[in-house]
PABAZA-900113 format. One line per 4 residues: their letters; for each residue x, y, z of N, C-alpha, C. Coordinates in steps of 0.02 Angstrom, whole numbers, plus 32768, in hexadecimal, padded with zeros to 4 digits. Layout:
N
a) X:Y:Z:X:Y:Z:X:Y:Z | ...
# end
This chain:
313
magm) 7FF7:8007:853F:7FFF:8046:8565:7FDE:807F:8540 | 7FC7:80B1:8567:7FA1:80E7:8547:7FCD:8114:851D | 800D:811B:8530:8039:8148:850B:805C:8129:84D0 | 8052:80E8:84C5:8074:80C6:848E:8053:80D6:844B
rpgi) 807C:80DF:8419:8063:80EC:83D6:805D:80AA:83B0 | 802C:80A6:8383:8025:8067:835C:8062:805C:8330 | 8077:801C:832C:80B1:800B:8303:80A0:800B:82B9 | 80D5:8004:8291:80CB:8005:8249:80A4:7FC8:8231
tlkl) 80AA:7F90:8256:8083:7F54:8244:8038:7F62:824A | 8024:7F80:8282:7FDE:7F90:828C:7FC6:7FC3:8259 | 7FF0:7FF5:824B:7FDD:8028:821B:7FD2:800B:81D5 | 8001:7FE0:81C0:7FFA:7FC1:817E:7FBD:7F93:817C
flai) 7FB2:7F6E:81B2:7F77:7F42:81B5:7F36:7F6B:81B0 | 7F32:7FA1:81D6:7EF6:7FCA:81D5:7EEC:7FEB:8191 | 7F23:8000:8170:7F1E:801F:812E:7F03:7FED:80FA | 7F1F:7FB0:80FA:7F07:7F7E:80CB:7EBF:7F6A:80DA
laas) 7EB0:7F63:811B:7E6C:7F50:812F:7E3A:7F86:811D | 7E4C:7FC6:8127:7E1E:7FFC:8116:7E11:7FFE:80CA | 7E46:7FF5:80A2:7E3D:7FF4:805A:7E11:7FB9:8045 | 7E1C:7F7F:8064:7DF4:7F45:8053:7DAB:7F4E:8069
aaaa) 7DA2:7F6C:80A4:7D5D:7F79:80BB:7D39:7FA9:808D | 7D5C:7FDD:8077:7D3D:800C:8048:7D2A:7FE9:8006 | 7D58:7FBE:7FEF:7D49:7F99:7FB1:7D0E:7F6A:7FBA | 7D0C:7F47:7FF4:7CD4:7F19:8001:7C92:7F3E:8007
aama) 7C92:7F77:802A:7C55:7F9F:8030:7C3E:7FB9:7FEC | 7C6E:7FD1:7FC3:7C5C:7FE9:7F80:7C40:7FB0:7F56 | 7C5D:7F74:7F5D:7C44:7F3B:7F37:7BFE:7F29:7F4D | 7BF1:7F2B:7F90:7BAF:7F1B:7FA9:7B7B:7F4D:7F90
vatr) 7B8B:7F8E:7F93:7B5D:7FC1:7F7C:7B51:7FBA:7F31 | 7B87:7FAF:7F0A:7B7F:7FA6:7EC2:7B56:7F69:7EB2 | 7B61:7F33:7ED7:7B3A:7EF6:7ECC:7AF0:7F02:7EDB | 7AE3:7F28:7F11:7A9D:7F36:7F22:7A7C:7F5F:7EEC
lsfq) 7A9D:7F94:7ED5:7A80:7FBE:7EA1:7A77:7F98:7E60 | 7AAA:7F70:7E4F:7AA6:7F49:7E11:7A6E:7F15:7E16 | 7A67:7EF6:7E51:7A31:7EC5:7E58:79ED:7EE5:7E52 | 79E4:7F1F:7E74:79A3:7F40:7E70:7992:7F52:7E28
sgff) 79C3:7F6E:7E05:79B7:7F82:7DBF:79A9:7F45:7D94 | 79D1:7F11:7D9C:79C8:7ED5:7D74:7989:7EAF:7D86 | 7978:7EAF:7DC7:793C:7E8B:7DDB:78FD:7EAD:7DC1 | 78FC:7EF0:7DC5:78C3:7F14:7DA9:78BE:7F09:7D5E
gyln) 78F8:7F08:7D3C:78F8:7EF9:7CF4:78DD:7EB4:7CE5 | 78F0:7E83:7D0F:78D7:7E3F:7D05:788B:7E3C:7D10 | 7873:7E5D:7D45:782B:7E5D:7D52:7805:7E7F:7D19 | 781F:7EB6:7D00:77FE:7ED8:7CC9:77FD:7EAE:7C8A
qvea) 7833:7E88:7C7F:7834:7E5C:7C44:7801:7E24:7C4B | 77FA:7E08:7C86:77C7:7DD5:7C91:7782:7DF1:7C87 | 7777:7E2E:7CA1:7735:7E4D:7C99:7727:7E5D:7C50 | 775B:7E6F:7C2A:7750:7E7C:7BE2:773A:7E3D:7BBE
qrld) 7756:7E03:7BD1:773F:7DC4:7BB3:76F7:7DB5:7BC6 | 76E5:7DC3:7C03:769F:7DBA:7C17:7671:7DEB:7BF2 | 768C:7E26:7BE5:7664:7E58:7BC1:7656:7E41:7B7A | 7687:7E20:7B5B:767C:7E05:7B17:7646:7DCF:7B19
alta) 7647:7DA5:7B4C:7613:7D72:7B51:75CF:7D91:7B5D | 75CC:7DC6:7B86:758D:7DE8:7B92:7573:7E09:7B53 | 75A1:7E23:7B29:758C:7E41:7AEA:7568:7E0E:7ABD | 7583:7DD2:7AB9:7561:7D9E:7A91:751D:7D8D:7AAE
tlaa) 7518:7D8A:7AF1:74D8:7D7A:7B11:74A4:7DB0:7B03 | 74B9:7DF0:7B08:748B:7E27:7AFB:7475:7E28:7AB2 | 74A4:7E18:7A84:7491:7E16:7A3D:745C:7DE1:7A30 | 7464:7DA7:7A51:7432:7D71:7A48:73EF:7D86:7A65
eyrr) 73EE:7DA5:7A9F:73AF:7DBB:7ABD:738E:7DF3:7A93 | 73B6:7E20:7A78:739B:7E56:7A4E:737B:7E38:7A0F | 739C:7E06:79F1:7380:7DE7:79B5:733E:7DC5:79C5 | 7338:7DAB:7A00:72FA:7D87:7A12:72C2:7DB7:7A23
hgdw) 72D2:7DF2:7A43:729E:7E21:7A57:7295:7E59:7A25 | 72C5:7E6A:79FD:72BF:7E9F:79CB:72D1:7EE4:79E4 | 72D6:7EEE:7A24:72EB:7F2F:7A3F:7307:7F23:7A86 | 7317:7F5D:7AA8:7333:7F58:7AEA:72FF:7F5C:7B21
gfvr) 72C2:7F52:7B11:728D:7F57:7B43:7292:7F20:7B78 | 72B0:7EE8:7B67:72B3:7EB0:7B97:72E2:7EBE:7BD1 | 730D:7EF0:7BC9:733E:7EFD:7BFE:733E:7F46:7C13 | 7314:7F71:7BF5:7317:7FB8:7C04:7305:7FC3:7C4E
dnya) 7332:7FE6:7C70:732B:7FF6:7CB7:731F:7FB8:7CE2 | 7334:7F7E:7CCA:732A:7F40:7CEF:736F:7F26:7D04 | 7383:7F3E:7D3E:73C5:7F2B:7D56:73CB:7EE0:7D65 | 7395:7EC5:7D80:7397:7E7E:7D90:73A0:7E54:7D51
rlre) 737F:7E66:7D1B:7385:7E41:7CDC:73CD:7E46:7CC0 | 73E9:7E82:7CC3:742D:7E8B:7CAB:745E:7E62:7CD6 | 7451:7E5E:7D17:747B:7E36:7D43:7477:7DEC:7D32 | 743B:7DD6:7D20:7434:7D90:7D0C:745A:7D81:7CCC
laap) 7459:7DB0:7C9D:747B:7DA4:7C5D:74C7:7DA8:7C66 | 74DE:7DCF:7C95:7526:7DD6:7CA1:753E:7D9C:7CCC | 753B:7D5F:7CB2:7551:7D24:7CD7:7596:7D0F:7CBD | 75C9:7D04:7CE9:75C2:7D09:7D31:75B7:7D51:7D48
aqpi) 7599:7D59:7D82:7581:7D9B:7D98:75B9:7DCF:7D96 | 75A8:7E0B:7D7D:75D6:7E43:7D7B:75BA:7E7C:7DA5 | 75E4:7EA6:7DC0:75CA:7EDF:7DE6:75A0:7F0C:7DB9 | 7560:7F11:7DC8:7532:7F36:7D9D:7542:7F7F:7D9A
qrla) 7562:7F99:7DD0:7571:7FE0:7DD1:75A6:7FF2:7D9C | 75CC:7FC3:7D84:7601:7FD1:7D55:75ED:7FC5:7D0D | 75AF:7FAB:7D02:7597:7F9D:7CBE:7566:7FD2:7CA8 | 7565:7FDE:7C67:7534:800C:7C4A:7522:7FF3:7C04
llde) 74E0:7FEE:7BF6:74C7:7FDA:7BB4:74AB:8017:7B91 | 74C5:8025:7B55:74AF:805E:7B2E:748F:8045:7AEE | 7460:806E:7AD2:7443:805A:7A92:7470:8070:7A5A | 7458:8069:7A1B:7482:8079:79E2:7496:80C2:79E0
arrr) 746F:80EE:79FE:747E:8135:7A01:74A4:8147:7A41 | 74BC:8115:7A64:74E3:811D:7AA2:74BA:813F:7AD9 | 7479:8132:7ADA:744F:8148:7B11:744A:810F:7B43 | 7449:8120:7B83:744A:80EC:7BB6:740A:80C4:7BB6
vvgn) 7413:8083:7BB9:73DA:8055:7BBF:73D4:803E:7C07 | 740D:8029:7C24:740E:8013:7C69:7456:8014:7C81 | 745F:801C:7CC2:74A2:8018:7CDE:74BF:805C:7CF0 | 74FF:805E:7CF3:7524:809A:7D07:7515:80D3:7CD8
pelp) 74FC:810C:7CF0:74EA:8143:7CC3:7527:8167:7CA5 | 7560:8164:7CC6:759C:8187:7CAE:75D7:8157:7CAE | 75EF:8149:7C72:762A:811F:7C6B:7668:814A:7C66 | 769F:8137:7C85:76DD:815E:7C7E:76FA:8156:7C39
edaa) 7729:8183:7C28:7746:8181:7BE5:776E:8140:7BD9 | 778C:8124:7C0D:77B3:80E7:7C04:778B:80A7:7C0C | 7748:80AD:7C09:771D:8072:7C10:7723:8045:7BD3 | 771B:8004:7BDE:771B:7FD4:7BA7:76D5:7FD2:7B89
vrpv) 76D0:7FE0:7B48:768F:7FE4:7B25:768F:7FB3:7AEA | 765B:7F8A:7AE5:7655:7F5A:7AAF:7613:7F66:7A8B | 7614:7F62:7A48:75D5:7F6A:7A23:75AC:7F29:7A24 | 756B:7F31:7A27:753E:7EF8:7A22:7525:7EF6:79DA
ivdd) 7539:7EC2:79B5:752C:7EBD:796D:74F8:7E86:7960 | 74C4:7E9A:793B:7490:7E6B:7927:7487:7E71:78DC | 7493:7E3A:78B8:748C:7E3B:786E:74B7:7E72:784F | 74F5:7E75:7864:7526:7EA5:784B:7512:7EED:7856
rivg) 74E8:7EF9:788A:74D3:7F3D:789A:74DD:7F48:78E4 | 74FB:7F82:78F6:7506:7F93:793C:74C4:7FAB:7959 | 74AB:7F84:7989:746B:7F96:79A8:7474:7FB1:79EE | 74B0:7FB0:7A07:74BB:7FCB:7A4A:7504:7FC5:7A5E
wigq) 7511:7FDC:7A9A:7555:7FDB:7AB5:7552:7FC4:7AFE | 7581:7F9A:7B11:7588:7F85:7B56:75CC:7F9D:7B6F | 75CB:7FC2:7BA5:7609:7FDD:7BC0:7614:7FC9:7C09 | 7653:7FCA:7C1D:7664:7FB7:7C61:769E:7FE2:7C7A
apfr) 7694:8001:7CB5:76C9:802A:7CD3:7702:7FFD:7CEB | 7740:8012:7CE5:7778:7FE9:7CFC:777B:7FE5:7D48 | 77A2:7FB6:7D60:77AB:7FAE:7DA8:77D3:7FE8:7DC3 | 77BA:8007:7DF8:77DF:803B:7E1D:77F7:8021:7E60
rlss) 77D1:7FF5:7E7D:77E2:7FD7:7EBD:77C3:7F92:7EBF | 77DE:7F6A:7EEC:77C5:7F26:7EF3:7787:7F26:7F20 | 7756:7F01:7F0B:7718:7EFC:7F33:7709:7EB5:7F47 | 7721:7E85:7F21:7713:7E40:7F31:773E:7E29:7F6C
aadl) 7720:7E03:7F99:7745:7DE9:7FD3:777E:7DBC:7FBD | 7771:7D93:7F88:77A6:7D67:7F70:77E0:7D8E:7F52 | 77D0:7DC3:7F2C:7805:7DED:7F0F:782D:7E10:7F45 | 7809:7E2A:7F78:782C:7E4C:7FAE:7858:7E1B:7FD5
sfqq) 7840:7DDE:7FE1:7868:7DAC:8004:78A6:7D99:7FDC | 789D:7D91:7F9A:78D6:7D80:7F6F:7909:7DB8:7F70 | 78F1:7DF6:7F6D:7920:7E2F:7F6E:7946:7E32:7FB0 | 7925:7E27:7FE8:7947:7E28:8029:797B:7DF1:802E
eqlr) 796A:7DB6:8014:799A:7D7F:8016:79D8:7D8F:7FED | 79CE:7DAC:7FB2:7A08:7DBD:7F88:7A33:7DF3:7FA8 | 7A13:7E25:7FC6:7A39:7E5A:7FE7:7A5E:7E3F:8024 | 7A3D:7E12:8049:7A5E:7DF3:8083:7A9B:7DCB:806C
aawi) 7A93:7DA7:8035:7ACB:7D80:801B:7B04:7DAE:8005 | 7AF2:7DE8:7FE7:7B27:7E17:7FD3:7B4E:7E30:800E | 7B2C:7E40:8046:7B4F:7E59:8081:7B79:7E21:80A2 | 7B60:7DE4:809F:7B87:7DAB:80BA:7BC7:7DA2:8092
iagl) 7BC0:7DA6:804F:7BFB:7DA0:8025:7C2D:7DD8:8033 | 7C12:7E15:803D:7C3E:7E4E:804D:7C62:7E43:8090 | 7C3E:7E27:80C1:7C5E:7E18:8101:7C94:7DE4:80FC | 7C87:7DAE:80D4:7CBA:7D7B:80CA:7CF7:7D99:80A5
alal) 7CE9:7DC4:8074:7D20:7DE4:8050:7D49:7E10:8080 | 7D28:7E32:80AE:7D4B:7E5B:80DF:7D76:7E30:810E | 7D5B:7DF7:8123:7D82:7DCA:814E:7DBE:7DAF:8129 | 7DB4:7D9C:80E9:7DED:7D85:80C1:7E20:7DBD:80B8
aafv) 7E08:7DFA:80AE:7E36:7E33:80A7:7E5D:7E3E:80E8 | 7E3D:7E35:8121:7E61:7E3D:8161:7E98:7E08:8168 | 7E89:7DCA:8154:7EBC:7D96:8157:7EF6:7DA6:8128 | 7EE5:7DBB:80EB:7F1A:7DCD:80BB:7F42:7E09:80D3
aial) 7F20:7E39:80F4:7F43:7E74:810E:7F75:7E60:8143 | 7F62:7E31:816F:7F91:7E1A:81A2:7FCD:7DF8:8182 | 7FBF:7DCC:8150:7FF6:7DA8:812F:8025:7DD9:810B | 8008:7E0A:80E7:8031:7E39:80C3:8059:7E66:80F3
araf) 803A:7E7B:8129:805D:7EA5:815A:809A:7E80:8176 | 8090:7E41:8187:80C8:7E1A:81A1:80FD:7E0E:816C | 80E7:7DFF:812F:8117:7DF1:80FA:8141:7E2E:80E9 | 8121:7E6A:80E8:8145:7EA7:80D7:8171:7EBF:8111
llpl) 815A:7EB6:814E:817D:7ED5:8187:81B0:7EA6:81A8 | 81AC:7E65:819A:81DD:7E37:81B8:8224:7E48:81A3 | 8233:7E57:8163:8277:7E6D:8152:828B:7EAE:8174 | 825C:7EDB:817D:826C:7F1A:819F:827C:7F0E:81E9
krla) 8258:7EDF:8208:8266:7ECF:824E:82AC:7EB1:8254 | 82BC:7E83:8227:8300:7E66:8229:8335:7E9B:821F | 8327:7ECA:81F2:8357:7F00:81E6:835D:7F2F:8222 | 8325:7F3C:8243:8327:7F67:827F:834F:7F45:82B7
eath) 8344:7F04:82C1:836A:7EE0:82F4:83B5:7EE0:82E4 | 83C5:7ED6:82A4:840C:7ED7:8291:842A:7F1C:829C | 8403:7F51:828F:841B:7F95:829A:842A:7FA2:82E3 | 83FE:7F89:8310:840B:7F90:8358:844C:7F6D:836C
rlsa) 8457:7F30:8352:8495:7F0C:8362:84D2:7F31:8347 | 84CA:7F4D:830A:8503:7F71:82EC:8513:7FB0:8314 | 84DF:7FD4:832A:84EB:8010:8352:8509:8000:8396 | 84FF:7FC1:83AD:851C:7FAD:83EE:8565:7F97:83E6
gayd) 857F:7F96:83A9:85C5:7F84:839F:85D0:7F41:8380 | 859C:7F1C:836F:85A4:7EDB:834F:85AB:7EE6:8303 | 85E8:7EF7:82EE:85F2:7F09:82A8:85F3:7ECD:8279 | 85F2:7E91:8294:85EE:7E55:826A:85A6:7E42:825A
trve) 8576:7E6D:826C:852F:7E60:825F:8521:7E65:8214 | 84FC:7E34:81FA:84E6:7E34:81B4:849D:7E1D:81B2 | 847A:7E33:817E:8435:7E1E:8173:8432:7DF5:8132 | 8405:7DC6:8132:83FD:7D9A:80F7:83D5:7DBE:80C1
vrsg) 83EE:7DBF:8085:83CB:7DDE:804C:839F:7DA8:802C | 835C:7DB1:8030:832E:7D7F:8018:8306:7D94:7FDB | 8310:7DD0:7FC3:82EA:7DE8:7F8A:8314:7E1B:7F63 | 82FC:7E2B:7F27:831E:7E5C:7EFE:82FA:7E9E:7EF9
delg) 82C8:7EA9:7F24:82A2:7EE7:7F23:82C4:7F1C:7F4E | 829E:7F50:7F60:82BA:7F87:7F87:82D3:7F6F:7FCC | 82AE:7F40:7FEB:82C3:7F26:802B:8304:7EFE:8024 | 830A:7ED9:7FED:8348:7EB4:7FE1:8384:7EE3:7FD7
rlae) 8379:7F19:7FB0:83AF:7F49:7FA6:83C1:7F6D:7FE7 | 838E:7F7A:8011:839C:7F98:8052:83C7:7F6A:807D | 83B8:7F29:807B:83E0:7EF9:80A1:8428:7EF7:8086 | 8431:7EF9:8044:8474:7EFB:8027:849A:7F39:803E
dfnr) 8479:7F73:803D:849A:7FB1:8054:84AD:7FAB:809E | 8482:7F8D:80C6:8492:7F84:810D:84CF:7F58:8115 | 84D3:7F22:80EF:850E:7EF6:80F3:854E:7F19:80DF | 854A:7F43:80AA:8585:7F69:8096:859A:7F9B:80CC
laqa) 8568:7FBB:80EA:8577:7FEA:8121:8598:7FC6:815C | 857C:7F8C:816E:8598:7F66:81A6:85DF:7F4F:8195 | 85EB:7F3B:8157:862E:7F25:8143:865F:7F5F:8146 | 8649:7F9B:8130:8675:7FD6:8133:8685:7FE8:817C
lern) 8652:7FE5:81A7:865E:7FF5:81EE:868C:7FC2:820E | 8684:7F82:81FC:86B0:7F4F:8217:86F8:7F5A:8200 | 8701:7F6C:81C0:8745:7F78:81A6:8764:7FB5:81C8 | 873B:7FEA:81D0:8755:8026:81F1:8768:8018:823A
eqlr) 873F:7FEE:825B:8750:7FDC:82A0:8791:7FB5:82A4 | 879B:7F88:8275:87DA:7F62:8273:8815:7F90:8267 | 880C:7FC0:8237:8842:7FF0:822A:884F:801B:8267 | 881B:802F:828A:8824:8058:82C5:884B:8033:82FB
rrfm) 8839:7FF4:8305:885D:7FCD:8338:88A6:7FC2:8325 | 88B1:7FB4:82E3:88F6:7FAA:82CD:891E:7FEB:82D4 | 88FC:8023:82C4:891E:8064:82CA:892F:8073:8313 | 8900:8065:8340:890D:8072:8387:8946:8045:83A0
advs) 8947:8007:8387:897F:7FDB:839B:89C1:7FF5:8381 | 89C2:800C:8342:8A00:8027:8325:8A16:8066:834A | 89E6:8092:8359:89F7:80D0:837D:8A12:80C0:83C2 | 89F3:8090:83E4:8A0B:807D:8427:8A53:8063:8423
helr) 8A60:803B:83EF:8AA3:8021:83E7:8AD6:8059:83D8 | 8AC2:8087:83AC:8AEF:80BE:839A:8AFC:80EC:83D6 | 8AC9:80F6:8400:8AD3:8121:843A:8AFA:80FE:8471 | 8AF3:80BC:8475:8B14:8097:84AA:8B61:8099:84A4
tpla) 8B79:8097:8464:8BC2:8095:845A:8BE5:80D5:8472 | 8BD3:8111:845A:8BF6:814D:8474:8BE9:8158:84BE | 8BAE:8146:84D7:8BA1:814E:851F:8BCF:8121:8548 | 8BD9:80E4:852F:8C06:80B6:8553:8C4E:80D0:8553
ivkg) 8C62:80ED:851A:8CA6:8109:8516:8CAE:8144:8546 | 8C7D:8170:8545:8C81:81AB:8572:8C81:8195:85BB | 8C57:8163:85CB:8C54:814B:8610:8C97:812C:8624 | 8CB3:8104:85F6:8CF4:80E5:8606:8D2B:8119:860F
elea) 8D2D:814B:85E4:8D5F:8180:85E9:8D59:81A5:862C | 8D1B:81B6:863F:8D11:81DA:867D:8D23:81AF:86B9 | 8D11:816F:86B8:8D24:8143:86F0:8D70:813C:86F6 | 8D90:8138:86BA:8DDA:8131:86BB:8DFB:8170:86D8
iedg) 8DE3:81A9:86C5:8DFD:81E8:86E0:8DEF:81ED:872A | 8DB2:81D9:873F:8D9E:81DD:8785:8DC8:81AD:87B0 | 8DD8:8173:8794:8E00:8142:87BB:8E4B:8150:87B6 | 8E60:8181:878E:8EA7:8191:8787:8ECC:8165:8757
vrpl) 8EA6:8139:8735:8EC6:810D:8704:8EDE:8136:86C9 | 8EB8:8167:86B6:8ECA:8192:867E:8ECA:81DA:8696 | 8F00:81FE:8687:8F03:8243:869F:8ED4:8271:8678 | 8EBE:82A5:8699:8E94:82D7:8678:8EC1:8304:864F
sres) 8EC4:82F5:860E:8EF0:831A:85E1:8EC8:8334:85A5 | 8EED:8358:857B:8ECD:8373:853F:8EB5:833A:8511 | 8EDC:8304:850E:8ECA:82CC:84E3:8E8A:82AA:84FC | 8E86:82A1:8540:8E49:8281:855B:8E0B:82AD:8551
lasl) 8E14:82EE:855A:8DDB:831C:854E:8DC7:831C:8505 | 8DF9:8318:84D8:8DE9:8316:8490:8DC2:82D7:847F | 8DD6:829E:849E:8DB1:825F:8492:8D6A:8263:84AB | 8D63:8281:84E8:8D1E:8289:8502:8CF5:82B8:84D6
nhev) 8D14:82ED:84BF:8CF0:831D:8494:8CDB:82FC:8452 | 8D06:82D1:8437:8CF5:82AE:83F9:8CB8:8281:8403 | 8CB6:825D:843B:8C7D:8230:8447:8C3D:8258:8455 | 8C45:8291:8478:8C0A:82BB:8485:8BF0:82D8:8443
aalg) 8C1E:82EA:8415:8C08:8303:83D3:8BE3:82CD:83AC | 8BFB:828F:83B2:8BD8:8257:8391:8B92:824F:83AE | 8B8D:8255:83F1:8B4A:8252:8410:8B1E:828B:83F8 | 8B3B:82C7:83F4:8B15:8300:83DD:8AFB:82F7:8396
klvd) 8B26:82DA:836B:8B11:82CE:8326:8AD6:829D:8323 | 8AD9:8268:834C:8AA2:8238:834D:8A62:8259:8366 | 8A68:8280:839A:8A2D:82A3:83B4:8A11:82D4:8381 | 8A3D:82F7:835D:8A26:8324:8329:8A03:82FF:82F0
dlyq) 8A1D:82C3:82DE:89FC:829B:82AB:89B6:8285:82C1 | 89B1:8272:8301:896F:825F:831B:893F:829A:831A | 8959:82D5:832A:892E:8311:8329:8916:8320:82E2 | 8944:831B:82B1:8930:8327:826C:88FD:82F3:8254
lala) 8907:82B5:826A:88D6:8281:8258:8892:828F:8276 | 8891:82A7:82B5:8852:82B8:82D5:882F:82F1:82B0 | 8856:8323:829B:8839:835A:8274:881D:8341:8232 | 883F:8313:8212:8826:82F8:81D2:87E5:82D2:81DD
dvga) 87DE:82AF:8216:87A0:828A:8223:8764:82B8:822C | 876F:82F2:824C:8737:8320:8257:872F:8352:821F | 875B:834E:81EA:8755:837C:81B2:8771:83C1:81BF | 879D:83C8:81F0:87B8:840B:8201:8801:8413:81EC
layr) 881B:83E4:81C5:8861:83E8:81B0:8869:841E:817A | 889A:844A:8184:88A6:8480:8154:88D7:8468:811F | 88C7:8475:80E0:88F2:8461:80A8:8911:849F:8087 | 8950:849A:8077:8972:84CF:8053:8988:84B3:8010
kepv) 896B:84CD:7FDB:8979:84B4:7F98:89AA:84E3:7F75 | 89DC:84C4:7F55:8A0D:84EA:7F2E:8A29:84BE:7EF7 | 8A3E:84DA:7EC0:8A5A:84B1:7E89:8A9B:8491:7E9D | 8AA5:8453:7E88:8AE3:842F:7E98:8AFD:8410:7E57
eiaa) 8B3B:83FC:7E5A:8B5C:83DC:7E21:8B56:8391:7E2A | 8B2B:8372:7E01:8B1D:832B:7E09:8B5C:8301:7DFE | 8B84:8315:7DCD:8BC2:82EF:7DBE:8BF0:82ED:7DFA | 8BF5:8326:7E1C:8C21:8328:7E58:8C06:82FB:7E8F
lagg) 8BC4:82FB:7E97:8BA6:82D0:7ECA:8BB0:8286:7EB8 | 8BA6:8276:7E78:8BAE:8230:7E63:8BF5:8219:7E6A | 8C26:8248:7E62:8C6C:8235:7E69:8C83:8231:7EB0 | 8C58:8242:7EDF:8C6B:823C:7F26:8C8C:827A:7F41
gglp) 8C90:82AF:7F18:8CB2:82EB:7F30:8C88:8314:7F60 | 8C46:830F:7F5A:8C1B:8337:7F85:8C1E:837F:7F75 | 8C00:83A8:7F9E:8C02:83F1:7F95:8C3C:840D:7FBD | 8C64:8436:7F9D:8C9E:8451:7FC2:8C88:847E:7FFB
grav) 8CA2:846E:8036:8C94:8499:8070:8C4D:8493:8089 | 8C26:845F:8074:8BE0:845B:808A:8BCE:8411:8091 | 8BAD:8400:80C6:8B98:83BA:80D0:8B59:83AD:80A9 | 8B57:8374:808A:8B1D:8360:8062:8AEF:8335:808C
q) 8AB0:8348:8093:8A80:8322:80BA:8A4A:8306:808A
# end
């Protein structure tokens, strides 16, 4: 229905699911960033190893030719020496004075630079700019596969979180549902209702408090019924006497005399006292009973003498 509000089960499920979804999304983003950083680091490390091999190749060629003339401004030759093939745009060959021989004219500060050593003398430098983005189709395909796998794992984690959220919502709310049903039965007058205590946590203590409340209500109901039975019995006796006296006078069995009126007055006074006691009890139940406090002699009360000229209540 349009006007119905979502229950606490749905709210708890959505809260756990939202937290799990946020955690899964954060994990996926962190995995993606970590993979990109680590993958670039791996590629740069591989390229550094290739750069070391290229350094040895250039040293051998320099020893054979005596200078850098064999490769000066010859990109094709440098590409042949850089086997397996390396992106020529990222390589730069410098002479011993760090003047460009061939390749990238400007190397960044974080470029990998290796000296070319011939007979214990630095005759040049070979540098390579680090990876900023993937250019190889194989590298791009591998990156896409890893990212796709990361999102699949995040989706599976979210599905598992949804299953766990349902299980937890039911596990947490099932005791509350049992307690709510018991409360409805108790409010309907079933004071013998009890709930089973299955744990020692807050829900278990709440169930124990409910059982104590139900026990107290059941005891009070028993006392109320016993009191009403006692009051009915106490009222029935003087009423029966008054009724009998009046019927006897009415039938002429007993004359209307001072003694008969005194007997009727005595029974009416007893009825009045019972009614007054009920009224005082009703005031005590609603908290409206007035108390008059005064010092008394405990010894006199204990001896049964009471207060002279005053009724003790």
